[in-house]
C-alpha positions in Angstrom: 103.0 79.4 181.1 104.9 81.3 182.9 107.6 78.7 182.9 107.5 78.6 179.2 108.2 83.0 179.3 111.7 84.5 179.1 112.4 88.6 178.8 115.9 87.4 176.7 116.2 86.6 173.0 118.3 85.3 171.0 121.2 87.0 169.4 121.2 85.6 165.8 124.0 88.0 164.8 127.5 87.4 165.7 128.5 90.7 166.2 127.5 94.1 167.4 125.6 96.4 164.8 128.1 99.2 164.1 131.1 96.1 164.0 128.7 95.0 161.3 127.9 98.4 159.5 131.9 98.8 159.8 133.1 95.8 158.3 130.5 96.7 155.1 131.9 100.1 154.3 135.8 98.9 154.7 134.6 95.4 152.5 133.2 98.7 150.0 135.8 100.7 149.8 138.2 97.8 149.8 136.4 97.3 146.0 136.1 101.0 145.1 139.2 101.5 145.8 140.6 98.1 144.4 140.1 98.9 140.4 143.6 99.3 139.0 142.1 100.8 136.3 138.8 103.1 138.2 135.2 102.4 137.2 132.9 103.3 134.4 129.4 104.0 136.0 126.6 104.0 133.6 124.6 107.4 135.5 120.6 108.6 135.3 120.1 111.9 136.5 116.5 112.4 137.8 113.2 110.0 139.0 112.1 109.1 135.8 115.2 109.0 133.6 114.0 111.8 131.4 117.4 113.5 130.4 118.9 109.0 130.1 122.0 108.5 130.8 126.2 109.4 130.7 129.2 108.1 131.0 131.4 108.1 134.0 134.9 107.2 134.7 135.6 107.2 138.0 139.0 106.7 140.1 138.5 106.1 144.5 141.7 106.3 146.3 142.2 105.3 149.4 142.8 109.2 151.3 139.1 109.6 150.3 139.6 111.4 147.1 137.8 110.8 143.5 139.3 111.8 140.1 136.1 111.7 137.9 136.4 112.5 134.0 133.0 112.1 131.9 131.4 112.5 128.1 129.7 115.5 129.0 133.3 117.7 128.7 134.1 118.8 125.6 137.7 118.2 126.6 138.4 114.2 126.8 141.1 114.5 128.6 139.9 116.7 131.2 139.7 115.5 134.8 138.7 117.1 138.3 139.0 115.3 141.8 137.5 116.1 145.1 136.3 114.0 148.2 134.0 110.9 148.6 132.9 108.6 151.6 131.4 105.4 152.6 129.5 105.7 155.2 126.5 104.2 157.4 123.1 106.2 156.8 119.7 103.9 156.7 121.7 101.8 154.8 126.1 102.2 153.2 126.2 105.2 151.2 128.7 106.6 149.1 128.4 110.5 148.8 130.7 112.7 147.0 130.9 114.6 149.2 132.3 117.9 148.0 131.9 119.9 145.1 133.4 118.0 141.8 132.7 120.2 138.5 132.3 117.2 136.3 130.0 115.1 138.6 128.1 117.8 140.0 127.3 119.0 137.0 124.0 116.8 137.4 123.1 117.8 140.1 123.7 121.3 140.2 120.6 124.0 140.2 122.0 126.9 138.4 122.9 124.3 135.4 122.8 126.5 132.3 123.3 123.8 130.1 120.0 121.6 130.4 117.6 120.5 132.3 114.7 122.8 134.4 115.3 126.2 135.3 116.2 125.8 139.3 116.5 122.1 138.5 119.4 121.3 136.8 119.0 117.7 135.9 118.1 116.6 139.0 121.1 114.4 139.1 121.9 112.2 142.6 125.8 112.8 144.6 124.4 110.4 147.1 124.2 106.9 146.2 123.6 104.1 148.8 125.4 100.8 147.6 123.6 97.8 147.2 126.0 95.2 145.9 129.9 96.6 145.4 131.8 93.4 144.0 135.3 93.9 141.9 133.6 92.4 138.6 130.9 94.7 139.5 129.1 97.6 142.1 125.0 98.6 142.2 124.6 102.4 143.7 120.9 103.8 144.2 120.4 107.5 144.6 118.8 108.2 147.1 116.6 110.9 146.1 115.9 109.9 142.3 115.8 106.0 143.0 117.2 106.2 139.7 119.8 103.1 139.8 123.8 103.1 138.6 126.0 100.4 137.3 129.9 100.5 137.6 132.1 98.1 135.7 136.3 98.0 136.1 136.8 99.9 133.0 139.5 99.1 130.9 141.3 100.8 127.9 142.9 104.6 128.6 140.0 106.9 129.9 140.1 109.6 127.2 140.6 107.6 124.5 137.3 106.4 125.9 135.9 109.5 126.1 136.6 110.3 122.6 135.4 106.7 121.1 132.1 107.9 122.8 131.9 111.0 121.2 133.0 110.3 117.6 130.4 107.3 118.2 127.3 109.9 119.0 128.3 112.7 116.5 127.9 109.6 113.7 124.5 108.2 115.2 122.8 111.3 116.6 119.4 112.1 114.4 116.8 113.9 115.7 113.7 111.5 114.8 114.0 107.8 113.8 111.9 105.3 112.6 112.0 101.2 114.1 110.1 98.3 112.3 110.0 95.0 112.8 109.1 94.1 109.1 105.6 94.0 109.3 104.7 97.3 111.7 106.8 100.6 112.3 107.2 103.4 115.1 108.5 106.5 115.1 111.4 107.7 117.6 111.9 111.6 119.0 114.8 112.4 120.8 115.5 114.5 123.8 118.7 114.7 125.5 119.5 111.1 125.7 116.2 109.7 125.9 113.8 108.2 122.8 110.2 108.3 123.2 108.9 106.1 120.5 105.3 106.4 119.1 103.8 103.0 118.0 101.2 101.0 117.4 99.3 97.3 118.7 95.9 97.1 116.8 93.9 100.2 116.6 95.6 101.4 119.7 98.1 104.6 119.3 100.7 104.2 122.0 103.5 105.8 123.2 107.0 104.3 126.1 110.2 106.5 126.3 113.5 104.4 126.3 116.3 106.3 128.0 119.3 105.7 126.8 123.4 105.9 127.8 125.6 105.9 124.5 128.5 103.2 124.1 130.7 103.1 121.2 129.3 100.5 119.2 125.7 102.3 119.7 122.6 102.6 122.4 122.2 100.8 125.2 118.6 101.2 127.4 118.4 102.2 130.9 116.2 99.0 131.4 114.6 96.5 128.6 111.5 98.0 127.5 109.4 95.8 125.3 108.2 96.5 121.2 105.3 94.1 119.8 106.3 91.3 121.7 109.9 91.4 122.1 112.2 92.8 124.4 114.3 95.3 123.0 118.2 96.1 125.4 119.1 98.2 122.7 120.6 99.1 119.4 123.9 98.6 117.3 125.1 100.9 114.8 126.6 100.7 111.4 128.5 102.7 110.1 128.9 101.5 106.1 125.0 100.9 106.3 124.1 104.6 108.8 121.6 101.8 110.3 120.8 100.3 114.0 120.3 97.0 114.3 118.6 95.8 117.8 121.0 94.7 120.5 119.7 91.4 121.3 119.3 90.1 118.3 115.0 90.1 118.0 115.5 90.9 114.2 114.3 94.7 114.8 116.0 98.1 113.2 116.2 101.2 113.2 117.3 104.0 110.4 117.6 108.0 110.9 115.0 110.4 109.6 116.2 113.6 108.0 113.5 116.1 107.6 114.2 118.9 105.4 116.2 121.8 107.4 113.1 124.3 107.0 110.9 121.7 108.8 113.1 120.6 111.1 112.9 124.4 112.2 109.3 124.5 112.5 109.1 121.5 114.6 112.3 121.9 117.5 113.1 124.5 119.8 115.6 126.9 119.0 117.3 129.5 121.4 118.0 132.9 121.1 121.1 134.9 121.8 122.2 138.5 121.7 125.5 137.0 120.2 124.2 135.1 117.8 122.4 138.0 115.8 123.6 140.1 113.4 124.3 143.7 112.5 120.5 144.0 112.1 118.8 142.0 114.8 121.4 143.6 117.9 119.7 147.1 117.7 116.2 145.4 118.0 117.2 143.3 121.1 119.2 145.5 123.2 116.3 147.5 122.4 113.4 145.7 124.6 116.4 145.1 126.8 115.0 148.5 129.3 111.7 147.5 129.5 112.3 144.2 130.9 114.1 145.9 133.9 111.3 148.2 133.9 109.2 145.2 135.5 111.7 144.1 137.8 113.0 141.1 135.7 115.1 139.4 133.5 114.6 137.4 130.3 115.3 134.0 131.6 115.4 132.3 127.7 113.7 133.2 124.4 113.4 131.0 121.8 111.7 130.5 117.7 110.3 127.1 117.5 107.3 124.5 118.6 107.6 124.1 122.5 103.6 122.3 122.2 101.6 125.2 121.6 102.5 125.6 117.9 104.9 127.5 116.0 106.4 131.1 117.4 108.0 133.1 119.8 108.2 131.1 123.0 110.1 133.1 126.2 110.6 133.9 130.3 110.7 137.4 131.6 111.2 136.4 135.0 108.6 134.0 136.6 106.2 134.7 133.4 106.0 132.6 130.4 104.7 133.3 126.8 104.1 133.0 123.4 103.4 135.0 120.3 102.8 133.1 117.6 104.0 132.7 113.8 102.4 131.6 109.8 104.9 130.8 108.0 105.5 128.6 104.8 108.3 126.5 103.6 110.0 127.3 100.4 112.1 123.9 98.5 114.2 122.3 101.4 116.1 125.0 103.0 114.5 128.6 103.1 111.0 129.2 105.0 108.9 132.9 105.4 108.0 134.4 108.5 105.3 136.8 109.2 103.7 137.4 113.3 100.1 135.8 113.2 99.3 138.7 115.3 98.0 135.9 118.3 99.8 134.9 121.1 98.3 133.7 125.1 97.9 136.0 127.8 101.6 136.9 128.9 102.8 136.8 125.0 100.2 140.0 124.3 100.9 141.3 127.9 104.9 141.7 126.9 103.7 142.3 123.3 101.4 145.7 124.2 103.8 146.3 127.4 107.6 145.9 127.2 107.7 146.7 123.2 108.1 142.8 122.3 107.3 143.5 119.1 110.9 144.3 118.5 111.8 140.9 118.9 109.3 140.0 116.4 110.5 142.5 114.2 114.0 140.3 113.3 111.8 137.4 112.4 108.6 139.6 110.9 106.1 141.4 112.1 103.6 143.5 110.4 105.7 142.0 106.3 106.8 138.7 106.1 110.0 138.4 105.9 112.2 135.7 103.9 115.3 133.2 105.3 117.7 130.6 103.8 118.6 128.4 106.1 121.8 126.3 106.6 123.5 124.6 109.9 126.0 122.1 110.8 124.9 118.9 110.2 121.2 118.5 109.2 121.2 115.2 110.7 121.7 117.1 113.7 122.3 120.3 113.9 123.3 121.7 116.9 122.2 125.0 116.0 120.8 127.1 112.2 121.0 130.0 111.1 118.6 131.5 109.1 120.0 134.6 106.8 117.3 136.6 105.4 117.1 137.1 101.7 116.4 140.8 101.1 119.3 141.8 104.0 121.7 139.6 104.4 123.0 141.7 107.4 120.1 140.1 109.2 121.1 137.2 110.2 119.9 134.6 113.3 121.9 131.9 114.5 119.7 129.9 117.0 120.9 126.8 118.9 119.7 123.4 119.7 120.6 123.3 122.9 119.1 125.7 125.4 120.2 128.8 126.4 119.4 131.1 129.5 119.9 134.7 129.8 120.0 135.2 126.4 121.6 139.0 126.9 125.1 137.4 128.4 125.0 134.8 125.9 
């Protein structure tokens, strides 16, 4: 037995771990820099992909620079250049090392255009390289765990982004209906993430389907199963303004466009000082000294339904609250509003101690106000404007996108 034991182990590798890592880094760098027209990246920030996916264009150069474009930028010709590296760190990691105003939009905690306050969209800038070939690079965010796929980019960058933006504008709606000819499901959208509500037998179910916009439709982050069928996304037909499931299941999807006053009471619409007419601005400004006396700043103010009923929602400093409203819909584009004299504890405190009733007066306080509602796109409004019927100087333009610090915007 003693003769059978040996302290030596056979080396199953032909080279040292350091040399193998260096070789892997060099091979991955060669792939990344070898795409003549760069890469198209399907990028999903956040661990649960709750914000959906985005098209990012990347061109890596051998001198360690990366040029970035993306569909989050309104100007399709815009690019930003910064530094990147490929290095060993519990695996081979692609890092976007220096600030890039396009790419780091997703990881910037101060991002005022979406995501959680102080968290942003919770995106990655360090990615494990799981696979790297001239045909595809597969990455995994080190923080979120979300996967990102890179494929060689074909065609002009700006033209592709324009196609994405045009397709999204044509396809976009706040809600849809999915059908297989027998069953139907309702779909609501937040960022680029569908929430699908459906039934199986007597059971009411819900699931999310994060997606990325393509020039021809919506592509899901991963396949979903609905009514026993596997769905990978939807292809849009402009002529019928409808969708068919991409993989050929026969499932269809149509837009559901509620009247604009219904969209107002079911959505979340953000206020800003700049969105108020000559009547509302003095009331909005009158509250500011009371907030400052609390040592706080108004983080956001919105009208709509954020989950606790229809009303005025706000966050002042670290304190969020709601003051509820009664409403009556009139036709398809008018609404009568009046404060319901109710709210949560924070809402009542700020109403009683910080003059928040001046915010409410703009919409209707001790007596009701009736407004006509207009918008830019009823299928997918980016804003709505309330104009008081009896007082045309009382106009209130509210944004569908999150507006932080409304006194500054």
